[in-house]
C-alpha positions in Angstrom: -9.1 -13.7 -11.3 -8.5 -10.5 -13.2 -5.2 -8.8 -13.6 -3.8 -5.3 -14.3 -0.4 -3.8 -14.8 1.2 -2.2 -11.8 3.1 1.0 -12.5 6.8 0.6 -12.9 9.1 1.9 -10.1 10.3 4.8 -12.3 7.1 5.5 -14.1 7.5 8.9 -15.9 3.8 9.7 -16.5 3.4 12.3 -13.7 6.2 14.8 -13.6 5.1 16.1 -10.2 5.2 12.6 -8.7 8.6 12.0 -10.4 10.0 15.1 -8.7 8.5 14.2 -5.3 9.8 10.7 -5.4 13.2 11.9 -6.4 13.3 14.2 -3.3 12.0 11.4 -1.1 14.6 8.9 -2.4 17.3 11.5 -1.7 16.0 12.1 1.9 15.1 8.5 2.7 17.2 6.2 0.4 16.2 3.1 2.5 12.4 3.6 2.0 10.2 2.2 -0.8 9.8 5.6 -2.5 7.9 4.2 -5.5 4.4 3.4 -6.6 2.9 1.0 -4.1 1.5 -2.2 -5.5 -2.1 -3.3 -4.6 -2.4 -5.6 -1.6 -4.8 -8.5 -1.6 -6.6 -10.7 -4.1 -7.5 -9.0 -7.4 -10.9 -10.7 -7.5 -11.9 -9.4 -4.0 -15.5 -8.3 -3.4 -14.3 -5.4 -1.1 -12.0 -2.7 -2.5 -10.3 -0.1 -0.3 -9.0 2.8 -2.3 -6.6 5.4 -0.9 -6.0 8.8 -2.4 -2.2 8.7 -2.2 0.4 6.6 -0.3 1.2 8.0 3.1 4.7 9.5 3.3 5.7 7.6 6.5 3.4 4.7 5.9 3.1 3.1 2.4 5.8 5.2 0.8 8.1 4.0 3.5 7.0 0.4 3.7 5.8 -0.4 0.2 2.4 -1.8 1.3 -0.9 0.2 1.3 -2.0 1.6 4.7 1.1 0.0 6.4 3.1 1.8 9.0 0.8 4.7 9.8 -2.3 5.4 11.9 -4.6 4.8 9.0 -3.3 1.3 8.7 -3.7 0.7 12.4 -7.4 1.6 12.2 -8.1 0.0 8.8 -6.5 -3.4 9.4 -8.0 -3.7 12.9 -11.5 -3.0 11.5 -11.0 -5.4 8.5 -10.0 -8.1 11.0 -13.1 -7.6 13.1 -15.2 -8.3 10.0 -13.2 -11.3 8.8 -11.3 -9.7 6.0 -7.8 -10.5 7.3 -5.7 -13.5 8.3 -2.6 -13.1 10.5 -1.7 -10.2 12.7 -1.1 -6.6 11.5 2.4 -5.5 12.7 2.8 -2.3 10.6 5.4 -4.0 8.5 5.0 -5.7 5.1 6.7 -8.8 6.6 4.1 -9.2 9.4 2.4 -12.1 7.6 -0.9 -10.2 7.4 -3.0 -11.3 4.4 -6.3 -10.0 3.2 -9.4 -12.2 2.6 -11.7 -11.1 -0.2 -10.4 -7.5 0.2 -8.0 -5.5 -2.0 -6.2 -2.3 -1.0 -5.0 0.0 -3.7 -4.3 3.7 -4.5 -5.5 6.1 -7.1 
């Protein structure tokens, strides 16, 4: 299995993102409001790449495509093709796991 470094919660490399997350943390202090770690095995053969965490989805929950309509569609479809175990409940504690599939953001 390969590995890579996840960005730190307060990564300073993108000033625009730092400003945005500061505003989001102020408005929604109980949300994740930080870079969202990849979800799934790093050696997966299927990679799903999102362009940015959804404000009320991944930014709120801390898991890619979780808590918004995109996640509803994505995880249902992945399940139909055998890439999930457990049930998607739009919550990072729903016990959903990915099989040979990795979700990440760029």
